[in-house]
VOGU-3710 file (C-alpha; in Angstrom, 3 decimals, decimal comma):
1> mnmelfvlgs> -3,065/19,668/12,925  -5,368/16,674/12,659  -3,728/13,269/12,025  -5,039/9,736/12,067  -2,875/6,620/11,943  -4,261/3,190/11,029  -2,218/0,027/11,501  -3,432/-2,113/8,612  -0,996/-4,933/9,171  1,574/-5,867/11,784
11> ggtmplpgrf> 2,116/-9,553/11,086  5,851/-9,334/10,363  6,969/-12,107/8,064  3,927/-14,314/8,627  0,328/-13,173/8,175  -2,258/-14,595/10,526  -6,057/-14,536/10,388  -6,963/-10,942/11,165  -3,324/-9,851/11,266  -1,948/-9,019/7,847
21> ltsvllrreg> 1,573/-8,119/6,768  3,128/-4,732/7,461  1,179/-1,670/6,356  0,250/1,658/7,956  -2,014/4,408/6,640  -1,579/8,035/7,688  -4,316/10,572/7,041  -3,278/14,179/7,640  -5,222/17,282/6,686  -6,803/15,699/3,603
31> evflfdcgeg> -3,651/13,915/2,466  -3,368/10,124/2,698  -0,095/8,187/2,746  0,467/4,454/2,856  3,660/3,220/4,504  4,615/-0,217/3,232  2,115/-2,451/1,489  2,154/-6,002/2,755  -0,211/-8,749/1,704  -3,717/-8,055/2,984
41> tqvslrslnl> -3,486/-4,262/2,768  -6,559/-4,054/0,526  -8,568/-6,230/2,923  -7,649/-4,024/5,889  -8,489/-0,846/3,983  -11,868/-2,265/3,083  -12,659/-3,526/6,577  -11,883/-0,084/8,051  -13,861/1,636/5,271  -10,800/3,637/4,225
51> kwkkigaili> -10,802/5,016/0,697  -7,767/3,640/-1,150  -8,385/6,044/-4,060  -7,413/8,898/-1,770  -3,905/7,483/-1,218  -1,529/9,982/-2,796  1,712/8,167/-2,117  2,923/4,738/-1,083  6,216/4,844/0,771  8,149/1,585/0,924
61> shthadhvtg> 10,743/1,282/3,690  12,624/-1,645/2,147  12,048/-4,431/-0,349  11,538/-7,392/1,959  8,566/-9,402/0,736  6,446/-8,707/3,819  6,578/-4,978/2,995  5,777/-5,157/-0,750  3,617/-8,219/-1,513  0,424/-6,132/-1,462
71> lpgmlmlssq> 1,792/-3,615/-3,952  0,918/-5,520/-7,174  -2,717/-5,739/-6,077  -2,841/-2,053/-5,199  -1,329/-1,158/-8,588  -3,825/-3,373/-10,403  -6,714/-1,842/-8,473  -5,398/1,647/-9,138  -5,138/1,015/-12,873  -8,758/-0,171/-13,088
81> vdreeplvii> -10,325/3,087/-11,947  -9,955/6,697/-12,872  -7,647/8,550/-10,543  -7,404/12,296/-10,804  -3,845/12,315/-9,477  -1,057/9,822/-10,187  -0,162/7,334/-7,478  3,366/8,152/-6,299  5,577/5,317/-5,076  8,664/6,212/-3,071
91> gpprikefve> 11,174/3,669/-1,870  14,645/2,213/-2,181  16,190/1,867/-5,669  14,973/-1,708/-6,187  11,330/-0,715/-5,763  11,297/0,628/-9,316  12,465/-2,778/-10,599  9,801/-4,535/-8,506  7,013/-2,243/-9,760  8,099/-2,559/-13,391
101> asrstle> 8,324/-6,353/-13,130  4,886/-6,526/-11,528  3,320/-4,282/-14,156  4,845/-6,219/-17,075  3,866/-9,602/-15,612  0,340/-8,725/-14,460  -1,630/-7,293/-17,340
//
C-alpha cells in the first residue's frame, strides 16, 4: 500500500508566515483526503503542487475556527469548476450548519 501524508498547516490557533492553520492531506492508492481545513490550506496545496480537485472528502475533527476557516474558500473554489464526483464533508454535527451558513452568505 502506497501512502503519502502532507502537513499543509500546523500553526495551531495562530498562523505564521509559512506556517498555516491546521490541515493535512492524505493520498492513498489514488484517493485523496483532507483532514481539517484551516486558513491557508489552498496556499499550501498550491505551493506543493497538489491537485485540490482530486480531494474526495474533507474530514473535520472539530469546529474550532483554526480547523475550519479554510473551508469556505475550498467550497467556493470547488463550486467554480466542474467536478466529476461530489465533494464529501464529514465532521461533527455543527459542520453542516457551518457549511450551510458559508454557502448562503458567500454567493
